[in-house]
N, C-alpha and C positions, 0 to 999 in steps of 0.2 A: 572671114570679116571683109566688111568693105572700110578699105583703109579711107578717107575723106582728106583732099591736099587742099581744095578749095573752100572757103567759107564767107558768110558776111561779113568779118570783118577781118582786114591784116592782122597780124599775133605779133608784139613785141613780147618779146620774154626779158626779163631779169633774172639772172643765175645766181647771186645772192643779195641780201639785203640786211638789213641788222632793225629788229623788232627788242626799243630799249624797255624793259621792265623797271617798277618801283624802286628797287632794293640794288639797281645798275647791273643784272645778269642783263644779256644781252641773247636774245631766240634766233637762229640763222631762218631763213624763209627765202622760198622761192617764188618768184611774179609771174604772172603773166597777164598781159593785158590785151583788149583791143585796139588796135590803133586809134587814136583822138581821144583816148578816157578821160586824160586831164585835163581837154575844154569839155565834153561831157560826161561826164560822171558815170558810173554805172555800178550795177549792187558788184558784192562780192563772192568767191563761194569758197569755206576754208573748211582744209583737211589738217589738223592736229595730232599725229603722231611720231611714236620715236625711231622709226625705221629709216632713219638715214634719206632724206631726200635728195644727198647730193648723187649717191650711188646706188642703192637697195631698191629704192622704189626709183629710181630716174626714165626707166620706161615708161613704163604704167604713168606715170605723173603728167610724163610729156605725151602720149597717148589723150588723158583724160581731158589734162586742164587746158592747152591747145583745144583740143575742139568746144569749151566751153568758153574761153575768149572770143574763137573764132566768129561764137553767136552770140557776143554782146554782155559778157561776165570775165568778170576781176576772176583771177581765181590764185590762191594763194597756199602754198604748202609747207606750211611749218614745222621743225622738228621740237618735240617736246625739252623742256630745261633739263640737258645732262645726257642728250641726245643727239648721236648728229653731229654737227656743226655748233648747236646750240652748247654758249657758257652754263657752265654748274652741275650740280649732282639729278641723279634718277634713283630716287632711292626705292621708291615703292611705284607700284599701279595706281592710279586715282585717286593722290594723295590733294589735299587738298591746296596745295601748293600749286598741282597742275590744273586745277579751276580755277583760281585766283589767277592764272599765268592767263587762260584762254579768254577771262572776262577784260583783260589789260588788252588781248589783241584784238577783241573788239570795240573793247574803247579807241585803237589803234590805225585798227580798218575805215572807223567811221570818220576819223580825222584826216585822213587823204586825201587830195586833189581830185582822185581818179575812180575814188567810192563815194559815191549819193549816199549811204549812212546804212543802206539796206544788207542786210549781210545773213546768208544761207553756212548750213553746216553740213558737209556730208563724210562718211568714213564708215570704213568696214571693221569689223571687229574694236580694236582699242578706242579707232574714230570712232565707230558707235557707239560705243558708250559714252567720253566724252561728251559726244556731241547730245545725249539723252540728259547725262547729268547738266551738261552748262545750260540746255534750254528749262530745266526745273530751276534754273538761278535767273530765268524769267533779263537775261538783260534786254534794254532795249533794241539792242542791234541787229538783234538774232530774230529774224521773219520765220524762217521753216527749218526744219533740218530732215537731212538723208539717212536713216540708221541701216546698217547691213551689217548683218553678220551679230548680232550684239545681246543685250540681255538685260532685264529690268531688276533681275534679283543675283546678287552676287555670290551671295550662299548656295539655292536651292537650285541653281539654271545657270554654271559655268563651269571653265575649264577644271577650278576648283573642287567640287565635291560634288556626287548628284543622289540625291535623295539620302544625305548625311555619310553618303559613301567616300571614300578618300579616291578621287581617280587617280588613275596611272599620270592620264595627261598633263596635273600636277605637276609631278615633276619633270615631264616633257617638255614642259612651257617654260614652269623654272628655270629649265635649263638653258632654253630659248632665249629669256630675257636675261640670263648669265652671263653669256657668250654676245650678247647683242652692249649690254653696259659695258665691255672691257675693249669696246672700240675706241679708236681716238678719231679727234677731227681730221679732214682733211685740212693739210698744211697750204694745200695753194686756196685756202677759202678764210682759213684763221689768223695764217700769219705766224712768226715765230712762237708765238703762245700754245701752240697745238702742245709742246709735249708736256707743258702744265697744265693742261687745260686736262689731258689726258691721264695724267698719274691722279689728280685731282675723282676723278671718274674711278681709278684703279681702285685709292682707299677708301672712298667713300658710298657706292653701290651697294653693296653688301650680298648677301647671300639671300633674295627672297624667300627662298624655301623656306628657311628654319621662319620667318614671320608666319606665311600663311600656315605651317604645320603649330605655333601653337596655338590659332585660333580654330578651335574642332568642331565650336557648337557656331551658333546666327548668333552674333557679337554684333556689341558698336561696330566692332573692323570690317565687318563684312556688309551693315547694314547702309554707312557711308556708300555714297554712290549708286546702292539699289533704288532706284526711282519708283519700285512699288511700292515707299514708304510712304508716300504722296504722291498719286498720279495726277493730283487736279495741281498741282504746284505747275505741271509742264501746259502752259496755253498755247504756244505756238505748234502750226501745221508738223504730223508727223510721217513721211513715208515708212514705214517699216519693210524689210526685206531679209529673206532667207532664201534656204535650199535645203529639201529633204537628207541631201548627205552632212549639211552643216551638223557644228553637233545645237547651233541656237535656233532652231524653226521656234518651239515654243512661245519664246518671247513676242513672236509675233501677234498672237492669240490673246495673250493677257494684254501687253499691249492698246491692241481693240479694244477687248473688253474695258480694258481700265481708263484710260484715256478719256478726257472730253473734249479737246478739240479736236480739229479735223484732222485726218487720218485715214489712211488706206494700208495694205498690206499684201505686199505682196512675194509667193515662196514658191520657186522650178523646181526641180532636181536637182539640182546642182551643190557643190561642198562652200565651203569654206572662200570664195573666190564673188567678185561682182559678176552680175551675169548677163554683159555682156562679155566675159570672159568663161565663162560659167561651164564648169566639169560635173557629175555627166551633162551633154545636152540636151535638149536644145539652149543654146546662149540664144539670148532675146536684146533687139534696140535699146540695150538699158539707158544709154545715157541721153537716147529721144526721149527716155521715159522721163528721166532726170530733168532735161529740161522742161517739159509740159508744167513739172510739178513748179520748177523755177519761176518758169513765167506767168503763171498763177501767183503765187506768193512771192514777189519779189520784183513782177513787173503788171502786175491787177490786168491780164490778160486771162479771157477766159477759152479757156483750152478745152474743157469739157472734160476736164481731170475729176472732176469732183460730181460729176454728174455718174459715174460711174461706179459700179458694187466697189463697198470697201474693201471686200476681201475678194483676192486672186491667187489660183492655186494649178498648180498642174498635177492634176491624176494621172498617177501614174500604172502605169500597164502591168500585169504578173511579168517577169523574166525569168529564168534562169539563175540560181548564183552564182557569182561569180568576186572577183578583190576589185574589178574599177569595169568601169562601161564608159565606151564612148558617146554614149546618147540613152537615154530610159524613156520608151514609147511610151505613150500617153496624149494627153488631152487637158485644153485650161477648162477651169469650172471659176463660178464664181458666186459669192454669198452676197447680198445684198448690208447685211451687219454679221456684227460676229457680237458675244454667241447669238449661233441662227437659229429659228424656231422649224427649221425643216431637217434640221437633223433630229433625228430618232436612237433611240440607246435599245438593242436587241441583247438579251440576255442567253448566256450560253452557261448552263450551270458543267462544274467540273464535279464529274461524276464515278463508281468503281470503276472496274477494268477499264482506266487510264482512257474515257469518252469525256467528248464535250458535249453535252449535249442542247440543242435549240430549244426554243420556247414551248415549240408542240409536240418534242419528243417527252416518251415519258421518262421519268425521276425515276432511278435507281436507289437502292436503300446508299446510307453511308458508310462510305472506306474510311480505314486511318491506316495509311503507308510511312515507313519511316524513309528520308531522303538524306544521306550522307552524302554531298556530292566530290568528288575530285579535287585534288586543289589547284590543279591548272585546266580546267574547265575554263575556255576563254580567251586561248590564245589561239583561236580561228574568229574571234568577234570583232577584227578590225580597229580603227581608232575610233576613240570618242567622238572625234572630228574631223574627219575628211579634209583634208589640205591639199587634193588634187595630186596629193604625190604620191601616187598608184604604187603598189597595190595595198589599202588599208582602208577597202571595206569588207565587210562578213563575207566570210566563205559558203559555202553550202554547211545549215546547221545540223546536219547528221555525226558532224565530226563532234556535237557538244553535245548532242542530246542522249548521246549515251549514259553520260552522267548525269541526266535531272530525270525527275519527274517529267513525262508524258502525259499532254491533255488534249486529244484528235478527233474535229469534228467527222459526222460523215460525208462524203461528196456532196457542194452545194448542189442544186438542184437547179439554182439561175446565179448567175450572177451577185457578186454583192461589192457596192462601194462604200466605204470607210474615211470619213472626215471628220478630223479629231483627236483627241486621245483617249485610246483605249486605258481601261481599267480594271486590275485584275483583286479582286477580294480571297486575299487565303487566310483558310481558321487552320491557325497551328498554333504550337505549340513547340519551345528548343529547349537542348539540357544544359546550355551556358547561358552565360547573364549578357553576353554581348556574341551576337548574330546577324550577318546581315541575309537578304535574298534578293537573287537578279529573277526577272521574270523577260521569255522572250516569247513574241510574238510570229508564225512564221506561215506563210501562206505554201503549204503543199505542194506541189504536182504531179500528175501520173504518172512519171518514173518515181514520184515518192521524192526528190530533192526538194529541199527545205530552204526557201530564203528568207531571210529576216525581214521582216515587214518595221518591226517596231521592238522596244526594250525598254525596262524600268529598271531600278536599283534600290533597295530599300533597307538601311542599316536601322535594324529593328528595335534599336532602342531611341531611333528620329521617329516611331511611329505615330506619335502624339505631338511633339516638337522639335523644329529645330533648333529652340532656345534654352529649352529644358530636355534633352533626352532623358529617359529612365533606364537603366536595367531592368530585364527580364528579369521576369521568378521561374528559373526550370520546372515544365511541369504542369503548367499553368496555359490553360487557351486565348487565343489572344485572335481577335478578328483584325486584320491587316492590312490599309488598301495601297494598293503597287499603280500611281498611276504610271504608265508609259509616256511615250515619246509622242505627238501629234505625228496624226501619217495623212494622205489620201491617197489611196489604192484601191484595183478596181480586183475582187478575186474572183475567178473565170468561174464559170458553172461545170461538176467537177473537179475541181480544185479544194482540199478542207485545210481550215487550220488549225495549229496545233500552239498549243501554250504551254511553255516547259517551265519548269519552275526549277532552282540550283541554287547551290549554299552558298558558291562561289563563282566568281568571273572575272581572274584573273589571268593576264595584270589593267581590264577594263579598270576593275577595282582592284586595290588593298584588299586579303584579306582579312575576315575575322580573327582577334588576339589567339585563337584555339581552334582545334576542329572541333564544328558544332553539326550534332544532326537536330533533325525538326520532324516530327508528325504531322502529317498534314490532311487534316478532315474535311472531305468533300461535301458534305455536308450543308456548309451555308459559303461555301469560295464556288467562287464564279467568274464570269470573263464580260463587261458591258463592253458594248462595242456601239459608237458610233456609226452610225451607216447614213447614210445621202441616196437618195435617187436619183437618178439622171433624168437632168431636165432640159429642153430643145429649145430653150434661152440660150443655152451656153455655148452653143454653134454660132449665135449671131454676138458674140463677144469683138471688139475691135482686137484685128488679129497686133499680136506687136510686131514692129519694123527688121531687118532683119537688122545681128548688129555690126555697129559701126565705131568710128574712132579715129584721131588721129594718126597720123604716121607713128611709130614705132622708132624707140634709138635702138639702132646701128651697132651691134657687139658682138667683135671678133670672139668663138670659141677658142679658147686655149686648154681647155680639156674639158669633157663631156660630162653630162651628168649623168647622176646614177643611182637610180631608187630602187631599192626592194624590199620584202618582207620573207624573213626565214623561220619558219619552227624547226629547233634541231633536240632531236633527240637522241642523247645518251644513254641508251640502254644497260649499260657497260653499271654503269655510275647512276642511273636511275635522276637523268637529270635531265631537266628541259629547258630549252632557251627559246626566246620568242627575238631575233634579231633585227633592228630597222635601221637602214641605212637610208639617209637622205642626204645625198652630194649633188650639192648644185654644180659642181663645176670650178675651173675658172673663166673669167672674160675679160678682156679688151675693150675700154670706152673711153671712142678715139678722142670723142667731144672734150672729154676733159684729162687725156693721160694718161689713164688712172685703171691698174689691172688688178682683179677683187675674187678672193676666193671663199668658197663655204662649204664645209664639209660636216656634217652632223650623223654619227651612230646611237643605237640605244641599244641595251640586252633587258632585258627580264627576262630571271632564269629563277627555280625550284627546283629542289629534290624530295621527289617522292609525293606523301604526305605529310613533314617537316614543314609546319608553317613558319617558324625561325630561320630556314634558309631562303624565304621568299628575298629578290634582290633586286633591287630598280639600279639601272648604271646608263648615263650618258656620256660622251666625249664631243666635242664639240672643237673645232676650229676657226678662223677667218684670218684671210691676208689681203693688206694691198699694199703697192708698189708703183713707185712711179721713179723714172731714174736709176737714183742711186740711195731713195728713200723705200725702205721695205719692212714692213710690222708687219707684226703676228702675233695672233690671242688663242690657246689653248684653255678651254674648261674642264672641270670635268665635274662629275656629282656622282655620289651612290650615294641609295637609301637603305638601309634593313631595320629589320623590328625585333622586337621579342614580344612577349606576351603582356609586358605592361610600358613595353618603350619602343619609339624611335628611333633611329642611330645615323646620324646625317654627318657625312664625307663629304668636302666638295674642292676643290685646285683649284688657283688660276695662276699662267704663265704667260709671261708680257714678254716681245721681242724685238729690239730691236734688228735688224740682218737676221745673221744668227748669235748673237749675245741675248743672254735673258738681264732685262732688267727688271722686273718687278716679277715676283711672286707672291705668296698669300695661303693659309690650308686653314678652313673649318674642319672643325673635330661637335658636335653637338649631340647632344642625349636630351630628347623631347618625351614627357611621358605621354603617354593615350590616355582618350579620355572618353570612352565608351566608343572606342572607334577598332 
């Protein structure tokens, strides 16, 4: 990355300021201004998230908002109520209180002497979510947004559920926020009230996972904050960004199709990162692209951005399967609108003898086969969303295919390019009232290595509706549709396509209540593949500039990072475990004389084919120290289940020095609802 040290404007940074809310609570903010903004007001860029602007996101905030301020914008990074150095308590994600506070921040910005009243919101993940949600409220100050790695549908396409199946990431993400919510504000910022604020959080934030598990259908809880409920409510321009290794790429396509306001979509090969630091690469000059967007909508400059295609994506080339990539080979392609009239659907029939037949190949007779996958099929699936904490991408799928029903095409006579969401229609019957199905689409190379290129999950009780699921009738045939994740992928000539169907995908998704057998019928089962012919016009696309940013914060490494995924098979006990280690080490931030540390571990286990043995466990530890002040929090969550219930246990312990000053335990039993 190119480090930019000289800008059009000198930058003045304000380490901390308070933004008052109507109820007396104050939100903490960090501000970057171009010199002279008080005399010549400028537009403002807001990012509004719970991830501790003082320390956790300090370095990346410095790089981004120094860059924006140096190019003529005010940059404001605000901690949500009850997070970081802000007062109050954070009780859940995307509550109405959060949105009300966001509107108050926009009104506050409009009143500042250095702001001309025109504001943009930029955010990734949480900040991408509330950017969309605030835009739907149409505040007059908000002129445009950039939403990265976010969703328009909190139930159907978020970290909690996929296809009505409970994701393992739901536990992982809940544990992340359980840990964040246990952290204190910095005494150097908030003064002597730090302990009072800290204990208010410890007592009040609660166990979010319990709330999420009590809403197993797409009810009003999930509809709140899902802007797909009314796309027309968003009238400001939207730039939607994601990556193919991210969990949120599907939303870009839905936003382009659903919105009527000016909009653009950008999808690269990246995981859950801003594109200027995107991994897998290539990273791009995203901050320059953001400036073009802001200049267009906040400064009324003609940057040419709206003359470019609506959608631009990285068309990935075939690669051998592995759990991390430094770079994904490919090329940029574009579509003038989405949905695109240039996308055509190619149908492949699922046929006897595990065949996947192209349209020109002769169909064979119907085959009926029984499928009951091993409980632990999915140990090599990777994470629902790659947070670039490698190795978290799917491994060679041959290790999963043995427990699945697979259908292979013949070798392709010419290269095939896919752009869009593949769909697999399955005719099936189940022997239980509650069942799930996982469908994977893989690229099989000449050495038979299987690289997963897309996948989808479906809780079969949600086959017709996420709002009103219905149990299956054992023995009855159903034709169900499994929509796979969108993808842009080249399958080379000579390679084969593989559709793999399984009845489990643990720990990506929580298994069905009991072992399930499916009967699969090939007569009406098929793969619908969205294909796109290569276009010479793509060669003329404006190239992205190399990534650049302001200088990062320098931090001293006190203990190094360590990330790993391990699959452990205890053959004597017939117990299998996926262990995930995400240790960020300890760092010293000289600028604020603060040492911080963070360690997270996760274990997902099961024994044999005992569905009651499935267990997810997480353990987080965070630490903060300055001189004689030392604080540490430890959070632990365990989720298990029976055929009828989920069992949730959690522990929170907080320490000052070696003394435990707060402890709370939870023990909850939650009924399963066709899940």
